[in-house]
C-alpha positions as CSV (number, residue, x, y, z in Angstrom):
1,M,11.2,3.2,-11.7
2,R,8.6,0.5,-11.9
3,K,5.4,0.6,-9.9
4,L,3.5,-2.5,-9.2
5,S,0.0,-1.2,-9.7
6,G,-3.3,-3.0,-9.7
7,I,-2.0,-6.3,-8.3
8,I,-4.5,-6.7,-5.5
9,I,-5.6,-10.1,-4.2
10,N,-9.3,-10.8,-4.1
11,I,-10.0,-11.2,-0.5
12,M,-12.2,-14.3,-1.0
13,L,-9.2,-16.1,-2.7
14,I,-6.9,-15.4,0.2
15,S,-9.2,-16.0,3.1
16,V,-7.2,-18.9,4.3
17,C,-4.2,-18.7,1.9
18,M,-1.5,-18.5,4.6
19,G,-2.6,-21.7,6.3
20,V,-4.6,-24.9,5.8
21,I,-8.0,-25.4,7.4
22,P,-8.7,-29.1,8.1
23,A,-11.2,-30.5,5.7
24,Q,-13.3,-32.2,8.4
25,A,-15.8,-30.0,10.2
26,D,-15.1,-31.8,13.5
27,E,-11.5,-30.8,13.4
28,V,-12.2,-27.1,13.7
29,G,-13.9,-24.6,16.0
30,R,-15.4,-21.2,15.1
31,L,-14.2,-17.7,16.2
32,T,-16.6,-14.8,16.0
33,G,-16.5,-11.2,16.9
34,R,-16.5,-7.6,15.8
35,V,-13.7,-5.1,15.3
36,L,-14.2,-1.4,16.2
37,T,-12.3,1.8,16.3
38,T,-11.5,3.5,19.6
39,D,-14.6,5.6,19.2
40,G,-16.8,2.6,18.6
41,K,-17.2,2.7,14.8
42,P,-17.0,-0.7,13.0
43,L,-14.0,-1.6,10.9
44,S,-16.5,-2.2,8.0
45,D,-15.2,-4.2,5.0
46,G,-11.7,-4.5,6.4
47,M,-9.6,-7.6,6.9
48,V,-8.9,-9.7,10.0
49,F,-5.7,-11.7,10.6
50,F,-5.2,-14.7,12.9
51,F,-1.8,-15.6,14.4
52,R,-1.5,-19.0,16.0
53,N,0.3,-18.7,19.3
54,D,2.2,-21.9,18.8
55,T,3.6,-21.2,15.4
56,G,5.5,-18.0,16.1
57,P,6.1,-15.1,18.4
58,A,3.4,-12.7,19.4
59,P,2.8,-10.0,16.8
60,R,4.9,-6.9,17.6
61,P,4.7,-4.4,14.7
62,E,7.1,-2.0,16.5
63,R,9.8,-4.8,16.3
64,Y,8.8,-7.0,13.3
65,W,6.0,-8.0,11.0
66,R,5.0,-11.6,11.6
67,V,3.1,-13.3,8.7
68,P,-0.5,-14.3,9.9
69,D,-1.6,-17.9,9.7
70,F,-5.1,-17.1,8.4
71,I,-6.8,-14.1,6.8
72,N,-10.4,-13.3,6.3
73,A,-12.8,-10.5,5.5
74,L,-14.8,-8.3,7.8
75,D,-18.3,-7.6,6.8
76,G,-20.0,-4.2,6.6
77,E,-20.5,-4.1,10.4
78,G,-16.9,-5.1,11.1
79,R,-17.9,-8.7,12.1
80,F,-16.1,-11.9,11.4
81,S,-17.0,-15.6,11.7
82,V,-14.2,-18.0,10.9
83,K,-13.5,-21.7,11.2
84,L,-10.1,-22.3,12.6
85,P,-8.0,-25.3,13.8
86,P,-8.1,-25.5,17.6
87,G,-5.5,-23.4,19.4
88,S,-4.9,-20.0,20.8
89,Y,-4.8,-17.0,18.4
90,H,-3.7,-13.4,18.4
91,I,-6.0,-11.2,16.3
92,G,-5.2,-8.3,14.1
93,A,-7.3,-6.2,11.7
94,I,-6.8,-3.5,9.1
95,K,-8.9,-1.2,7.0
96,R,-7.0,0.7,4.2
97,K,-7.5,4.4,4.1
98,D,-8.1,4.2,0.3
99,G,-10.6,1.4,0.7
100,R,-8.5,-1.3,-1.1
101,K,-8.5,-4.8,0.1
102,M,-4.8,-5.2,-0.2
103,V,-3.2,-7.7,2.2
104,G,0.1,-6.9,4.0
105,P,1.4,-4.6,6.7
106,P,-0.5,-1.4,7.1
107,D,0.6,1.9,5.6
108,E,0.6,5.2,7.5
109,G,-3.0,6.3,8.2
110,D,-4.7,2.9,7.7
111,L,-6.9,1.8,10.6
112,F,-5.1,-0.9,12.5
113,Y,-6.1,-3.2,15.4
114,L,-4.0,-5.7,17.4
115,S,-5.3,-7.7,20.4
116,R,-3.5,-6.3,23.3
117,S,-4.4,-5.5,26.9
118,V,-4.6,-2.1,28.5
119,T,-1.0,-2.6,29.6
120,N,-0.1,-3.3,26.0
121,E,0.5,-7.1,26.6
122,P,-0.5,-9.6,23.9
123,V,-4.0,-11.1,24.3
124,T,-5.0,-14.5,22.8
125,F,-8.4,-16.1,22.1
126,R,-8.9,-19.9,22.5
127,V,-10.5,-21.9,19.7
128,E,-11.8,-25.4,20.7
129,T,-12.9,-28.2,18.4
130,G,-16.6,-28.1,17.6
131,R,-17.3,-25.0,19.7
132,V,-18.0,-21.3,19.0
133,T,-15.8,-18.8,20.8
134,D,-17.2,-15.2,20.6
135,T,-14.6,-12.5,21.3
136,G,-17.3,-9.8,21.6
137,D,-16.4,-6.3,20.5
138,L,-12.7,-5.8,19.9
139,K,-12.3,-2.1,20.3
140,G,-9.1,-0.2,19.6
141,A,-8.5,0.3,15.9
142,V,-6.5,3.5,15.3
143,P,-4.7,5.2,12.4
144,Y,-1.4,3.4,12.0
145,V,1.8,5.3,12.7
146,R,5.0,3.5,11.8
147,R,7.5,3.4,14.6
148,Y,10.4,1.1,15.4
149,E,11.3,0.2,19.0
150,G,14.6,-1.0,20.4
151,N,17.5,-2.5,18.5
152,I,16.2,-4.1,15.3
153,T,17.3,-7.4,14.1
154,G,16.8,-7.6,10.3
155,V,18.0,-7.2,6.8
156,S,17.7,-4.3,4.3
157,G,18.5,-3.6,0.6
158,R,16.8,-2.9,-2.7
159,V,14.4,-4.9,-4.9
160,L,15.6,-4.4,-8.5
161,N,14.2,-5.5,-11.9
162,E,16.1,-7.2,-14.6
163,N,17.5,-3.9,-15.8
164,G,18.7,-2.9,-12.3
165,K,15.9,-0.4,-11.8
166,P,14.1,-0.1,-8.4
167,V,10.8,-1.9,-8.0
168,E,8.0,-0.2,-6.0
169,G,5.3,-2.2,-4.2
170,A,7.2,-5.4,-3.7
171,I,7.2,-7.5,-0.4
172,V,10.1,-9.5,0.9
173,F,9.4,-12.6,2.9
174,A,11.8,-14.4,5.3
175,Y,11.8,-18.3,5.5
176,P,13.7,-20.4,7.9
177,A,14.8,-23.0,5.3
178,P,16.2,-22.9,1.7
179,G,13.2,-24.8,0.4
180,M,11.0,-21.7,1.1
181,I,7.8,-23.7,1.3
182,G,4.8,-23.2,3.6
183,V,4.1,-20.1,5.5
184,P,7.0,-17.6,5.8
185,E,7.9,-16.3,9.2
186,F,8.3,-12.6,8.6
187,V,7.5,-9.9,6.0
188,S,8.7,-6.5,5.1
189,E,6.6,-3.4,4.4
190,R,6.1,-2.8,0.7
191,T,9.0,-1.1,-1.1
192,G,8.8,2.5,-2.0
193,K,9.8,4.3,-5.2
194,D,13.4,3.7,-4.4
195,G,12.9,-0.1,-4.2
196,R,14.3,-0.2,-0.6
197,Y,13.0,-2.7,1.9
198,L,13.6,-3.4,5.6
199,L,12.7,-6.8,6.8
200,R,12.7,-7.1,10.6
201,V,12.7,-10.5,12.5
202,D,12.4,-11.4,16.2
203,R,15.6,-13.3,16.5
204,A,19.1,-13.9,15.1
205,G,19.7,-16.8,12.8
206,S,19.7,-17.9,9.2
207,Y,17.0,-16.8,6.8
208,Y,16.2,-17.2,3.1
209,L,14.4,-14.3,1.2
210,R,11.7,-14.4,-1.4
211,V,10.0,-11.5,-3.2
212,R,6.5,-11.3,-4.4
213,S,4.2,-8.5,-5.4
214,V,1.2,-10.2,-3.7
215,Y,0.7,-11.4,-0.2
216,G,-0.4,-15.0,-0.1
217,G,0.3,-18.5,-1.0
218,G,-0.1,-20.5,-4.2
219,P,1.6,-20.2,-7.5
220,P,2.4,-16.8,-8.9
221,M,0.0,-15.0,-11.2
222,E,0.8,-13.9,-14.7
223,G,2.7,-10.6,-14.6
224,E,3.4,-10.9,-10.8
225,I,6.9,-9.8,-9.7
226,V,8.8,-12.8,-8.3
227,G,12.4,-13.4,-7.1
228,K,14.7,-14.7,-4.5
229,F,18.0,-13.8,-2.9
230,G,20.6,-16.0,-4.6
231,E,21.6,-16.4,-8.2
232,N,20.8,-20.0,-8.9
233,A,19.8,-21.3,-5.5
234,P,18.4,-19.6,-2.4
235,A,21.3,-18.0,-0.5
236,E,21.6,-18.0,3.3
237,V,21.4,-14.6,5.0
238,V,22.8,-14.8,8.6
239,L,21.4,-12.1,10.9
240,K,22.8,-11.0,14.3
241,T,20.9,-9.8,17.3
242,G,20.3,-6.1,17.3
243,R,21.8,-5.5,13.9
244,V,20.5,-4.8,10.4
245,K,22.4,-6.5,7.6
246,E,22.5,-4.0,4.8
247,G,23.1,-4.1,1.1
248,I,21.2,-7.3,0.4
249,D,19.7,-6.4,-3.1
250,I,17.3,-8.9,-4.7
251,K,16.7,-9.1,-8.4
252,V,13.2,-9.9,-9.6
253,R,11.3,-10.5,-12.9
254,S,7.7,-10.6,-14.1
255,F,6.3,-14.1,-14.0
256,S,5.3,-15.6,-17.3
257,Y,3.5,-18.9,-17.4
258,S,4.3,-19.4,-21.1
259,E,8.0,-18.9,-20.5
260,M,7.9,-21.3,-17.5
261,M,6.3,-24.0,-19.7
262,E,8.8,-23.4,-22.5
263,K,11.7,-23.8,-20.0
264,R,10.3,-27.0,-18.7
265,K,9.9,-28.3,-22.3
266,R,13.6,-27.5,-23.0
267,I,14.7,-29.3,-19.9
268,R,12.6,-32.4,-20.9
269,D,14.0,-32.3,-24.4
270,I,17.6,-32.3,-23.1
271,G,16.8,-35.3,-20.9
272,K,15.6,-37.4,-23.9
């Protein structure tokens, strides 16, 4: 079995990797606040996630993992101060039990916060151009316990390397179109030693699956695990409401920049 170890994103590099902050200062507002546990302790040196209300469904980890639009770091007092495009945002936060700044859905026991009311309804915060919105203290981070609620709509299978062996620590992303560009809609938890994944979504429809070993945008890094479902081109996966489509195995490989450049050279030579 192959374990993906040590492939952790530097939090400063992925602060806004899932979305694009407008370059002009007058096109953004600022959102500030502090994240606390239920007993009032700061979520020091954790990570905070922002989900735009108009780009996807409200986060519901008991049903699916939505990919955040923006990610940033919490300081030693659990505070954040982030420039964001105007709009309404759900807020989530996480602090890994082992102290790692690894981006992605929480593991059992990680401290986890999601902006919800006392009746468990989603809560959003409004960002306005040129203004500062302070959320105050966001209290409620608790040790995460994985649980699934209701009839799940999703896809499952294994992530396998080029030798057919299971890959541990991989993440599967769901895109709405075969080009698989921009921010994906949904993401799985990381695969275990058996390479198995479960990717849950909020609705039926067609999806296209990509695998990476890091959580973020941009080109792959040397040695990163990459892959997609489909031999030569991305293959459509059609999901039905309340059902999990099983047996969708995805083969991956370690990314090599030198191999990529050599392949491009061969293609150019053929075209001459």
